[in-house]
C-alpha positions as MATLAB code, in Angstrom:
seq = 'MRRARIALVLVLTVAAIVAVSALPALASPPARSALYRAFRTPSGLIGCYYATGPTFLRCDTQYETRFSGKRRCDGDYGQAFGMTARGRAGALCVGDTALDARSPVLAYGRTKRYGPYTCTSRTSGLTCTNRGRHGWTLSKQRQRLF';
ca = [
      90.031  122.884  307.411;
      92.976  123.427  305.125;
      95.217  124.576  307.895;
      94.292  121.506  309.904;
      95.430  119.272  306.968;
      98.617  121.188  306.655;
      99.280  120.842  310.406;
      98.542  117.084  310.289;
     100.906  116.637  307.294;
     103.586  118.590  309.219;
     103.112  116.506  312.350;
     103.267  113.228  310.386;
     106.420  114.436  308.502;
     108.147  115.269  311.773;
     107.172  111.905  313.167;
     108.516  110.076  310.140;
     111.818  111.891  310.409;
     112.133  111.054  314.092;
     111.332  107.399  313.415;
     113.864  107.101  310.623;
     116.559  108.854  312.697;
     116.015  106.210  315.419;
     116.762  103.301  313.019;
     120.590  103.388  313.482;
     120.079  102.989  317.167;
     117.986   99.918  316.554;
     120.630   98.380  314.236;
     123.468   99.074  316.622;
     125.375   96.181  318.216;
     123.912   94.350  321.184;
     124.218   96.067  324.648;
     127.308   95.250  326.755;
     125.283   92.766  328.793;
     124.558   90.769  325.612;
     126.987   88.093  324.495;
     128.082   87.169  320.979;
     130.368   84.249  320.173;
     131.198   83.179  316.597;
     132.888   79.966  315.502;
     133.429   77.933  312.294;
     134.147   74.439  311.304;
     137.800   73.543  310.198;
     136.639   73.319  306.573;
     135.271   76.861  306.678;
     132.034   75.630  305.026;
     129.943   76.256  308.152;
     130.017   79.396  310.242;
     127.945   79.999  313.402;
     127.259   82.406  316.163;
     125.734   82.297  319.552;
     124.055   85.398  320.941;
     122.142   86.441  324.008;
     119.503   89.152  324.260;
     117.608   87.121  322.943;
     119.385   83.744  323.124;
     119.870   82.306  319.676;
     122.158   79.990  317.829;
     122.612   80.458  314.020;
     124.752   78.416  311.564;
     125.213   79.174  307.881;
     126.506   76.914  305.199;
     128.732   78.041  302.304;
     126.903   75.511  300.103;
     123.390   74.944  298.976;
     121.289   72.575  301.127;
     118.166   70.539  300.587;
     116.247   73.552  301.848;
     117.806   76.101  299.528;
     115.258   78.132  297.559;
     112.276   76.042  298.923;
     110.543   79.263  300.113;
     110.262   82.776  298.705;
     111.673   85.426  300.854;
     113.371   88.813  300.686;
     116.792   87.214  301.224;
     118.231   83.754  300.715;
     116.360   80.823  302.154;
     117.843   77.528  303.146;
     121.523   78.017  303.778;
     121.102   79.500  307.308;
     119.684   77.631  310.320;
     118.620   78.854  313.687;
     117.159   77.831  317.049;
     116.108   79.207  320.376;
     117.122   77.660  323.772;
     114.368   75.086  323.709;
     112.538   75.394  320.373;
     112.842   73.325  317.206;
     115.563   74.195  314.736;
     114.613   75.552  311.261;
     115.842   76.985  308.074;
     116.034   80.778  307.917;
     115.499   83.535  305.316;
     118.502   85.876  305.669;
     120.233   88.687  303.910;
     123.602   88.469  305.727;
     125.887   85.638  306.725;
     127.362   84.030  309.829;
     130.391   82.847  307.798;
     133.515   84.673  308.972;
     137.010   83.319  308.140;
     138.320   85.193  311.239;
     136.115   83.298  313.645;
     137.715   80.690  316.021;
     137.622   77.166  314.689;
     135.800   74.373  316.568;
     138.268   71.572  315.823;
     137.039   68.162  314.531;
     136.302   65.822  317.470;
     135.664   68.710  319.791;
     132.497   69.635  321.727;
     131.798   73.033  323.125;
     128.901   74.557  325.066;
     127.529   77.936  324.123;
     125.062   78.811  326.739;
     122.051   76.318  326.333;
     123.666   74.914  323.171;
     126.095   72.049  322.611;
     127.969   71.812  319.293;
     130.149   68.933  318.192;
     132.379   69.238  315.161;
     133.282   66.053  313.274;
     134.666   65.380  309.862;
     131.200   64.073  309.040;
     129.493   67.416  309.944;
     128.502   69.833  312.729;
     125.813   68.794  315.238;
     124.284   71.392  317.573;
     121.505   70.759  320.100;
     119.622   72.918  322.550;
     118.126   72.201  326.009;
     115.021   70.886  324.378;
     117.086   68.269  322.521;
     116.241   69.997  319.202;
     118.942   70.902  316.716;
     120.630   70.022  313.512;
     123.374   68.071  311.810;
     124.898   69.889  308.895;
     127.186   68.556  306.296;
     127.587   69.107  302.607;
     126.062   65.673  301.863;
     123.209   65.814  304.412;
     121.248   68.334  306.510;
     119.072   67.006  309.240;
     116.789   69.041  311.541;
     115.454   67.436  314.697;
];
């Protein structure tokens, strides 16, 4: 009986080591077939990225929003927003950021398509929509999800 327990503990320990050693592979960058495009507003106050595999659009603000801190989470809630190709947009709980000063700028007055998403940059804010006509308008003064 005791040997069976020792054997079970040994098997579980080896399984745990194998599982932990696989974590770096899970955190590695997307496969070559996946796409990643980052951009930011001219003010630098909003940074976004579009990714495939799965298809997703995320935009983060450099300022607090009306959603900031409204939910408890293990990261920061309410300064990041995300949506799928057709689903509703929502505030996210994140521990990283999409803000990157090296990202290309989506100039004011310009509209650009990122897969199923369309984003328009204006001095009044950034509006992004998906194929389901859901999305957001983000500015320092106002944040609207639709």
